[in-house]
N, CA, C and O atoms as a GROMACS GRO file, in nm:
protein
  412
    1UNK      N    1  -0.646  -1.288   0.598
    1UNK     CA    2  -0.715  -1.191   0.567
    1UNK      C    3  -0.834  -1.243   0.478
    1UNK      O    4  -0.829  -1.327   0.388
    2UNK      N    5  -0.946  -1.173   0.527
    2UNK     CA    6  -1.082  -1.219   0.472
    2UNK      C    7  -1.089  -1.163   0.313
    2UNK      O    8  -1.011  -1.080   0.268
    3UNK      N    9  -1.184  -1.217   0.247
    3UNK     CA   10  -1.192  -1.171   0.100
    3UNK      C   11  -1.212  -1.030   0.061
    3UNK      O   12  -1.160  -0.972  -0.034
    4UNK      N   13  -1.294  -0.986   0.148
    4UNK     CA   14  -1.351  -0.844   0.154
    4UNK      C   15  -1.219  -0.746   0.168
    4UNK      O   16  -1.196  -0.659   0.084
    5UNK      N   17  -1.137  -0.768   0.276
    5UNK     CA   18  -1.038  -0.701   0.304
    5UNK      C   19  -0.926  -0.679   0.188
    5UNK      O   20  -0.871  -0.576   0.148
    6UNK      N   21  -0.914  -0.819   0.146
    6UNK     CA   22  -0.807  -0.849   0.040
    6UNK      C   23  -0.881  -0.774  -0.096
    6UNK      O   24  -0.812  -0.694  -0.160
    7UNK      N   25  -0.994  -0.796  -0.129
    7UNK     CA   26  -1.036  -0.707  -0.224
    7UNK      C   27  -1.030  -0.550  -0.213
    7UNK      O   28  -0.995  -0.479  -0.308
    8UNK      N   29  -1.066  -0.502  -0.088
    8UNK     CA   30  -1.037  -0.360  -0.067
    8UNK      C   31  -0.907  -0.316  -0.098
    8UNK      O   32  -0.882  -0.221  -0.172
    9UNK      N   33  -0.825  -0.386  -0.040
    9UNK     CA   34  -0.674  -0.354  -0.063
    9UNK      C   35  -0.638  -0.357  -0.225
    9UNK      O   36  -0.580  -0.267  -0.287
   10UNK      N   37  -0.681  -0.469  -0.273
   10UNK     CA   38  -0.638  -0.476  -0.421
   10UNK      C   39  -0.699  -0.335  -0.489
   10UNK      O   40  -0.623  -0.268  -0.559
   11UNK      N   41  -0.830  -0.294  -0.469
   11UNK     CA   42  -0.915  -0.216  -0.546
   11UNK      C   43  -0.814  -0.066  -0.515
   11UNK      O   44  -0.794   0.017  -0.604
   12UNK      N   45  -0.757  -0.052  -0.370
   12UNK     CA   46  -0.691   0.073  -0.337
   12UNK      C   47  -0.565   0.074  -0.423
   12UNK      O   48  -0.536   0.175  -0.487
   13UNK      N   49  -0.491  -0.036  -0.426
   13UNK     CA   50  -0.376  -0.038  -0.502
   13UNK      C   51  -0.409   0.004  -0.648
   13UNK      O   52  -0.345   0.102  -0.687
   14UNK      N   53  -0.487  -0.044  -0.727
   14UNK     CA   54  -0.519  -0.038  -0.853
   14UNK      C   55  -0.544   0.126  -0.871
   14UNK      O   56  -0.483   0.186  -0.959
   15UNK      N   57  -0.630   0.188  -0.791
   15UNK     CA   58  -0.675   0.324  -0.831
   15UNK      C   59  -0.542   0.396  -0.791
   15UNK      O   60  -0.513   0.494  -0.859
   16UNK      N   61  -0.452   0.358  -0.685
   16UNK     CA   62  -0.334   0.431  -0.656
   16UNK      C   63  -0.248   0.456  -0.787
   16UNK      O   64  -0.210   0.563  -0.836
   17UNK      N   65  -0.228   0.324  -0.831
   17UNK     CA   66  -0.128   0.314  -0.946
   17UNK      C   67  -0.175   0.343  -1.080
   17UNK      O   68  -0.103   0.396  -1.165
   18UNK      N   69  -0.277   0.312  -1.096
   18UNK     CA   70  -0.355   0.335  -1.248
   18UNK      C   71  -0.433   0.457  -1.267
   18UNK      O   72  -0.440   0.516  -1.374
   19UNK      N   73  -0.496   0.497  -1.149
   19UNK     CA   74  -0.614   0.604  -1.173
   19UNK      C   75  -0.533   0.744  -1.184
   19UNK      O   76  -0.418   0.776  -1.154
   20UNK      N   77  -0.647   0.817  -1.243
   20UNK     CA   78  -0.615   0.969  -1.269
   20UNK      C   79  -0.605   1.047  -1.162
   20UNK      O   80  -0.691   1.029  -1.076
   21UNK      N   81  -0.519   1.134  -1.140
   21UNK     CA   82  -0.511   1.240  -1.012
   21UNK      C   83  -0.621   1.348  -1.059
   21UNK      O   84  -0.589   1.425  -1.150
   22UNK      N   85  -0.738   1.355  -1.006
   22UNK     CA   86  -0.841   1.441  -1.036
   22UNK      C   87  -0.870   1.541  -0.904
   22UNK      O   88  -0.810   1.512  -0.801
   23UNK      N   89  -0.939   1.632  -0.903
   23UNK     CA   90  -0.972   1.726  -0.799
   23UNK      C   91  -1.126   1.724  -0.822
   23UNK      O   92  -1.170   1.752  -0.934
   24UNK      N   93  -1.226   1.683  -0.698
   24UNK     CA   94  -1.340   1.701  -0.702
   24UNK      C   95  -1.384   1.810  -0.584
   24UNK      O   96  -1.366   1.794  -0.463
   25UNK      N   97  -1.443   1.916  -0.642
   25UNK     CA   98  -1.477   2.021  -0.558
   25UNK      C   99  -1.322   2.073  -0.477
   25UNK      O  100  -1.326   2.122  -0.364
   26UNK      N  101  -1.203   2.055  -0.544
   26UNK     CA  102  -1.096   2.117  -0.478
   26UNK      C  103  -1.023   2.015  -0.413
   26UNK      O  104  -0.902   2.028  -0.392
   27UNK      N  105  -1.098   1.895  -0.372
   27UNK     CA  106  -1.014   1.794  -0.297
   27UNK      C  107  -0.955   1.677  -0.387
   27UNK      O  108  -1.029   1.624  -0.470
   28UNK      N  109  -0.826   1.635  -0.373
   28UNK     CA  110  -0.767   1.560  -0.447
   28UNK      C  111  -0.818   1.407  -0.450
   28UNK      O  112  -0.817   1.347  -0.343
   29UNK      N  113  -0.852   1.355  -0.540
   29UNK     CA  114  -0.892   1.208  -0.562
   29UNK      C  115  -0.839   1.134  -0.677
   29UNK      O  116  -0.833   1.185  -0.788
   30UNK      N  117  -0.795   0.999  -0.649
   30UNK     CA  118  -0.790   0.911  -0.768
   30UNK      C  119  -0.910   0.862  -0.808
   30UNK      O  120  -1.002   0.829  -0.733
   31UNK      N  121  -0.910   0.854  -0.956
   31UNK     CA  122  -1.034   0.797  -1.010
   31UNK      C  123  -0.980   0.758  -1.154
   31UNK      O  124  -0.867   0.777  -1.197
   32UNK      N  125  -1.093   0.696  -1.222
   32UNK     CA  126  -1.051   0.641  -1.350
   32UNK      C  127  -1.134   0.712  -1.466
   32UNK      O  128  -1.248   0.668  -1.482
   33UNK      N  129  -1.096   0.805  -1.539
   33UNK     CA  130  -1.173   0.898  -1.611
   33UNK      C  131  -1.174   0.848  -1.777
   33UNK      O  132  -1.079   0.819  -1.851
   34UNK      N  133  -1.306   0.849  -1.800
   34UNK     CA  134  -1.328   0.782  -1.949
   34UNK      C  135  -1.426   0.899  -2.008
   34UNK      O  136  -1.503   0.965  -1.939
   35UNK      N  137  -1.409   0.911  -2.138
   35UNK     CA  138  -1.497   1.019  -2.226
   35UNK      C  139  -1.514   0.927  -2.364
   35UNK      O  140  -1.444   0.833  -2.400
   36UNK      N  141  -1.613   0.977  -2.420
   36UNK     CA  142  -1.657   0.926  -2.562
   36UNK      C  143  -1.538   0.969  -2.636
   36UNK      O  144  -1.477   0.876  -2.689
   37UNK      N  145  -1.483   1.100  -2.655
   37UNK     CA  146  -1.389   1.136  -2.734
   37UNK      C  147  -1.254   1.047  -2.750
   37UNK      O  148  -1.184   1.031  -2.850
   38UNK      N  149  -1.242   0.994  -2.620
   38UNK     CA  150  -1.119   0.916  -2.622
   38UNK      C  151  -1.128   0.751  -2.652
   38UNK      O  152  -1.037   0.672  -2.632
   39UNK      N  153  -1.257   0.721  -2.704
   39UNK     CA  154  -1.285   0.602  -2.783
   39UNK      C  155  -1.214   0.489  -2.722
   39UNK      O  156  -1.125   0.429  -2.782
   40UNK      N  157  -1.261   0.451  -2.573
   40UNK     CA  158  -1.222   0.324  -2.523
   40UNK      C  159  -1.274   0.214  -2.582
   40UNK      O  160  -1.392   0.214  -2.615
   41UNK      N  161  -1.195   0.111  -2.601
   41UNK     CA  162  -1.213  -0.001  -2.658
   41UNK      C  163  -1.214  -0.134  -2.569
   41UNK      O  164  -1.130  -0.145  -2.480
   42UNK      N  165  -1.302  -0.227  -2.591
   42UNK     CA  166  -1.294  -0.341  -2.521
   42UNK      C  167  -1.249  -0.440  -2.652
   42UNK      O  168  -1.330  -0.457  -2.743
   43UNK      N  169  -1.121  -0.501  -2.657
   43UNK     CA  170  -1.082  -0.573  -2.780
   43UNK      C  171  -1.124  -0.494  -2.904
   43UNK      O  172  -1.088  -0.377  -2.918
   44UNK      N  173  -1.189  -0.548  -2.982
   44UNK     CA  174  -1.206  -0.468  -3.108
   44UNK      C  175  -1.361  -0.386  -3.113
   44UNK      O  176  -1.407  -0.329  -3.212
   45UNK      N  177  -1.424  -0.399  -2.983
   45UNK     CA  178  -1.543  -0.323  -2.980
   45UNK      C  179  -1.530  -0.177  -2.907
   45UNK      O  180  -1.463  -0.152  -2.806
   46UNK      N  181  -1.608  -0.089  -2.980
   46UNK     CA  182  -1.622   0.042  -2.900
   46UNK      C  183  -1.708   0.032  -2.781
   46UNK      O  184  -1.813  -0.030  -2.799
   47UNK      N  185  -1.684   0.080  -2.661
   47UNK     CA  186  -1.773   0.074  -2.542
   47UNK      C  187  -1.879   0.173  -2.545
   47UNK      O  188  -1.948   0.195  -2.445
   48UNK      N  189  -1.894   0.234  -2.655
   48UNK     CA  190  -2.028   0.343  -2.688
   48UNK      C  191  -2.058   0.440  -2.560
   48UNK      O  192  -2.171   0.471  -2.521
   49UNK      N  193  -1.942   0.481  -2.506
   49UNK     CA  194  -1.969   0.593  -2.405
   49UNK      C  195  -2.043   0.716  -2.471
   49UNK      O  196  -2.019   0.761  -2.583
   50UNK      N  197  -2.137   0.761  -2.382
   50UNK     CA  198  -2.218   0.879  -2.440
   50UNK      C  199  -2.163   1.005  -2.350
   50UNK      O  200  -2.142   1.114  -2.403
   51UNK      N  201  -2.143   0.985  -2.222
   51UNK     CA  202  -2.101   1.094  -2.144
   51UNK      C  203  -1.972   1.070  -2.080
   51UNK      O  204  -1.938   0.956  -2.050
   52UNK      N  205  -1.893   1.179  -2.055
   52UNK     CA  206  -1.770   1.160  -1.969
   52UNK      C  207  -1.808   1.096  -1.835
   52UNK      O  208  -1.917   1.114  -1.781
   53UNK      N  209  -1.710   1.019  -1.786
   53UNK     CA  210  -1.750   0.952  -1.644
   53UNK      C  211  -1.624   0.942  -1.585
   53UNK      O  212  -1.521   0.933  -1.652
   54UNK      N  213  -1.627   0.943  -1.458
   54UNK     CA  214  -1.523   0.919  -1.369
   54UNK      C  215  -1.573   0.815  -1.253
   54UNK      O  216  -1.674   0.830  -1.184
   55UNK      N  217  -1.488   0.714  -1.247
   55UNK     CA  218  -1.507   0.605  -1.157
   55UNK      C  219  -1.418   0.622  -1.033
   55UNK      O  220  -1.296   0.632  -1.046
   56UNK      N  221  -1.478   0.627  -0.912
   56UNK     CA  222  -1.398   0.646  -0.785
   56UNK      C  223  -1.445   0.543  -0.694
   56UNK      O  224  -1.555   0.490  -0.706
   57UNK      N  225  -1.357   0.513  -0.595
   57UNK     CA  226  -1.405   0.418  -0.485
   57UNK      C  227  -1.519   0.488  -0.398
   57UNK      O  228  -1.539   0.608  -0.385
   58UNK      N  229  -1.581   0.393  -0.348
   58UNK     CA  230  -1.708   0.473  -0.270
   58UNK      C  231  -1.688   0.554  -0.170
   58UNK      O  232  -1.770   0.639  -0.136
   59UNK      N  233  -1.552   0.530  -0.103
   59UNK     CA  234  -1.513   0.609   0.010
   59UNK      C  235  -1.478   0.755  -0.045
   59UNK      O  236  -1.477   0.848   0.036
   60UNK      N  237  -1.450   0.777  -0.176
   60UNK     CA  238  -1.427   0.899  -0.213
   60UNK      C  239  -1.522   0.965  -0.278
   60UNK      O  240  -1.506   1.077  -0.328
   61UNK      N  241  -1.657   0.881  -0.284
   61UNK     CA  242  -1.767   0.935  -0.338
   61UNK      C  243  -1.870   0.984  -0.224
   61UNK      O  244  -1.966   1.052  -0.262
   62UNK      N  245  -1.860   0.961  -0.118
   62UNK     CA  246  -1.954   0.978  -0.006
   62UNK      C  247  -1.977   1.134   0.002
   62UNK      O  248  -2.090   1.176   0.027
   63UNK      N  249  -1.883   1.210  -0.017
   63UNK     CA  250  -1.925   1.366  -0.016
   63UNK      C  251  -1.948   1.437  -0.124
   63UNK      O  252  -1.966   1.559  -0.124
   64UNK      N  253  -1.948   1.357  -0.232
   64UNK     CA  254  -1.986   1.416  -0.384
   64UNK      C  255  -2.128   1.449  -0.384
   64UNK      O  256  -2.202   1.372  -0.322
   65UNK      N  257  -2.168   1.532  -0.432
   65UNK     CA  258  -2.315   1.575  -0.483
   65UNK      C  259  -2.307   1.627  -0.619
   65UNK      O  260  -2.201   1.658  -0.674
   66UNK      N  261  -2.421   1.634  -0.670
   66UNK     CA  262  -2.467   1.691  -0.812
   66UNK      C  263  -2.412   1.859  -0.828
   66UNK      O  264  -2.425   1.946  -0.742
   67UNK      N  265  -2.358   1.870  -0.943
   67UNK     CA  266  -2.310   2.033  -0.946
   67UNK      C  267  -2.178   2.045  -0.897
   67UNK      O  268  -2.127   2.157  -0.901
   68UNK      N  269  -2.102   1.930  -0.841
   68UNK     CA  270  -1.968   1.968  -0.791
   68UNK      C  271  -1.886   1.976  -0.903
   68UNK      O  272  -1.912   1.916  -1.007
   69UNK      N  273  -1.771   2.057  -0.884
   69UNK     CA  274  -1.680   2.074  -1.013
   69UNK      C  275  -1.584   1.963  -0.992
   69UNK      O  276  -1.545   1.930  -0.880
   70UNK      N  277  -1.546   1.901  -1.110
   70UNK     CA  278  -1.438   1.789  -1.144
   70UNK      C  279  -1.342   1.848  -1.217
   70UNK      O  280  -1.372   1.897  -1.326
   71UNK      N  281  -1.217   1.852  -1.170
   71UNK     CA  282  -1.106   1.898  -1.256
   71UNK      C  283  -1.027   1.752  -1.311
   71UNK      O  284  -1.004   1.654  -1.241
   72UNK      N  285  -1.001   1.766  -1.426
   72UNK     CA  286  -0.943   1.642  -1.478
   72UNK      C  287  -0.813   1.691  -1.569
   72UNK      O  288  -0.830   1.750  -1.675
   73UNK      N  289  -0.706   1.666  -1.525
   73UNK     CA  290  -0.572   1.733  -1.596
   73UNK      C  291  -0.558   1.692  -1.757
   73UNK      O  292  -0.567   1.576  -1.800
   74UNK      N  293  -0.539   1.782  -1.818
   74UNK     CA  294  -0.538   1.745  -1.949
   74UNK      C  295  -0.659   1.719  -2.018
   74UNK      O  296  -0.648   1.670  -2.130
   75UNK      N  297  -0.812   1.749  -1.959
   75UNK     CA  298  -0.911   1.714  -2.014
   75UNK      C  299  -1.016   1.828  -1.995
   75UNK      O  300  -1.113   1.850  -2.067
   76UNK      N  301  -0.969   1.914  -1.855
   76UNK     CA  302  -1.060   2.006  -1.844
   76UNK      C  303  -1.154   2.012  -1.724
   76UNK      O  304  -1.132   1.938  -1.628
   77UNK      N  305  -1.250   2.090  -1.724
   77UNK     CA  306  -1.345   2.103  -1.602
   77UNK      C  307  -1.488   2.034  -1.640
   77UNK      O  308  -1.541   2.052  -1.749
   78UNK      N  309  -1.542   1.959  -1.543
   78UNK     CA  310  -1.663   1.908  -1.565
   78UNK      C  311  -1.756   1.939  -1.432
   78UNK      O  312  -1.704   1.989  -1.332
   79UNK      N  313  -1.879   1.911  -1.436
   79UNK     CA  314  -1.982   1.904  -1.341
   79UNK      C  315  -2.029   1.770  -1.313
   79UNK      O  316  -2.032   1.693  -1.409
   80UNK      N  317  -2.064   1.727  -1.203
   80UNK     CA  318  -2.135   1.604  -1.187
   80UNK      C  319  -2.269   1.623  -1.205
   80UNK      O  320  -2.327   1.716  -1.149
   81UNK      N  321  -2.334   1.535  -1.288
   81UNK     CA  322  -2.465   1.536  -1.329
   81UNK      C  323  -2.538   1.422  -1.262
   81UNK      O  324  -2.658   1.433  -1.240
   82UNK      N  325  -2.463   1.302  -1.225
   82UNK     CA  326  -2.539   1.193  -1.160
   82UNK      C  327  -2.433   1.103  -1.096
   82UNK      O  328  -2.316   1.102  -1.132
   83UNK      N  329  -2.484   1.029  -1.001
   83UNK     CA  330  -2.388   0.944  -0.899
   83UNK      C  331  -2.446   0.811  -0.903
   83UNK      O  332  -2.559   0.792  -0.859
   84UNK      N  333  -2.367   0.707  -0.959
   84UNK     CA  334  -2.429   0.591  -0.970
   84UNK      C  335  -2.339   0.475  -0.881
   84UNK      O  336  -2.248   0.419  -0.942
   85UNK      N  337  -2.360   0.444  -0.759
   85UNK     CA  338  -2.286   0.339  -0.709
   85UNK      C  339  -2.321   0.210  -0.793
   85UNK      O  340  -2.434   0.187  -0.835
   86UNK      N  341  -2.214   0.132  -0.811
   86UNK     CA  342  -2.233   0.010  -0.888
   86UNK      C  343  -2.228  -0.133  -0.793
   86UNK      O  344  -2.226  -0.246  -0.841
   87UNK      N  345  -2.225  -0.107  -0.674
   87UNK     CA  346  -2.243  -0.233  -0.582
   87UNK      C  347  -2.138  -0.311  -0.558
   87UNK      O  348  -2.140  -0.407  -0.481
   88UNK      N  349  -2.019  -0.265  -0.640
   88UNK     CA  350  -1.890  -0.326  -0.632
   88UNK      C  351  -1.774  -0.266  -0.516
   88UNK      O  352  -1.674  -0.327  -0.479
   89UNK      N  353  -1.821  -0.123  -0.468
   89UNK     CA  354  -1.729  -0.057  -0.383
   89UNK      C  355  -1.670   0.067  -0.475
   89UNK      O  356  -1.584   0.143  -0.432
   90UNK      N  357  -1.724   0.077  -0.599
   90UNK     CA  358  -1.693   0.182  -0.677
   90UNK      C  359  -1.826   0.272  -0.714
   90UNK      O  360  -1.936   0.220  -0.703
   91UNK      N  361  -1.815   0.382  -0.748
   91UNK     CA  362  -1.934   0.474  -0.788
   91UNK      C  363  -1.882   0.550  -0.922
   91UNK      O  364  -1.769   0.596  -0.936
   92UNK      N  365  -1.980   0.554  -1.012
   92UNK     CA  366  -1.948   0.621  -1.124
   92UNK      C  367  -2.012   0.759  -1.114
   92UNK      O  368  -2.130   0.778  -1.081
   93UNK      N  369  -1.928   0.848  -1.142
   93UNK     CA  370  -1.992   1.001  -1.121
   93UNK      C  371  -1.996   1.014  -1.287
   93UNK      O  372  -1.898   0.995  -1.360
   94UNK      N  373  -2.111   1.046  -1.327
   94UNK     CA  374  -2.159   1.100  -1.474
   94UNK      C  375  -2.134   1.224  -1.491
   94UNK      O  376  -2.189   1.293  -1.405
   95UNK      N  377  -2.060   1.294  -1.582
   95UNK     CA  378  -2.007   1.445  -1.586
   95UNK      C  379  -2.075   1.515  -1.708
   95UNK      O  380  -2.137   1.452  -1.793
   96UNK      N  381  -2.062   1.624  -1.711
   96UNK     CA  382  -2.075   1.701  -1.840
   96UNK      C  383  -1.996   1.854  -1.815
   96UNK      O  384  -1.977   1.917  -1.711
   97UNK      N  385  -1.968   1.878  -1.933
   97UNK     CA  386  -1.889   2.040  -1.935
   97UNK      C  387  -1.980   2.124  -1.874
   97UNK      O  388  -2.101   2.117  -1.893
   98UNK      N  389  -1.913   2.222  -1.785
   98UNK     CA  390  -2.004   2.329  -1.725
   98UNK      C  391  -2.059   2.417  -1.834
   98UNK      O  392  -1.999   2.449  -1.937
   99UNK      N  393  -2.184   2.454  -1.796
   99UNK     CA  394  -2.252   2.562  -1.871
   99UNK      C  395  -2.205   2.710  -1.849
   99UNK      O  396  -2.241   2.773  -1.749
  100UNK      N  397  -2.122   2.767  -1.950
  100UNK     CA  398  -2.065   2.888  -1.928
  100UNK      C  399  -2.159   3.016  -1.959
  100UNK      O  400  -2.230   3.028  -2.060
  101UNK      N  401  -2.148   3.099  -1.864
  101UNK     CA  402  -2.260   3.218  -1.852
  101UNK      C  403  -2.219   3.306  -1.982
  101UNK      O  404  -2.100   3.324  -2.007
  102UNK      N  405  -2.311   3.355  -2.056
  102UNK     CA  406  -2.284   3.432  -2.158
  102UNK      C  407  -2.324   3.584  -2.112
  102UNK      O  408  -2.419   3.598  -2.034
  103UNK      N  409  -2.255   3.693  -2.158
  103UNK     CA  410  -2.279   3.822  -2.123
  103UNK      C  411  -2.303   3.899  -2.252
  103UNK      O  412  -2.328   4.020  -2.248
   0.00000   0.00000   0.00000
């Protein structure tokens, strides 16, 4: 097995076992959700997240577009405001809470 195939297999397994079960525009996807209010840390340093984000595999991000609804169990609903492939096979979806219409 070459390195690329091995890396793809490893990434798929990590997302399947450790990823969050979310829905993007109603479609089930495994991703890694991070938000500023969860205060993720690297060792003793805060990661300084400013916006919630969802990291998904590139294959799951192909059909994602801005303004699509993302449902994260336990955290609520968000909309995609930016799509940022990172060049390693993953894509970061930058999220925001949807604007609610006022009547």
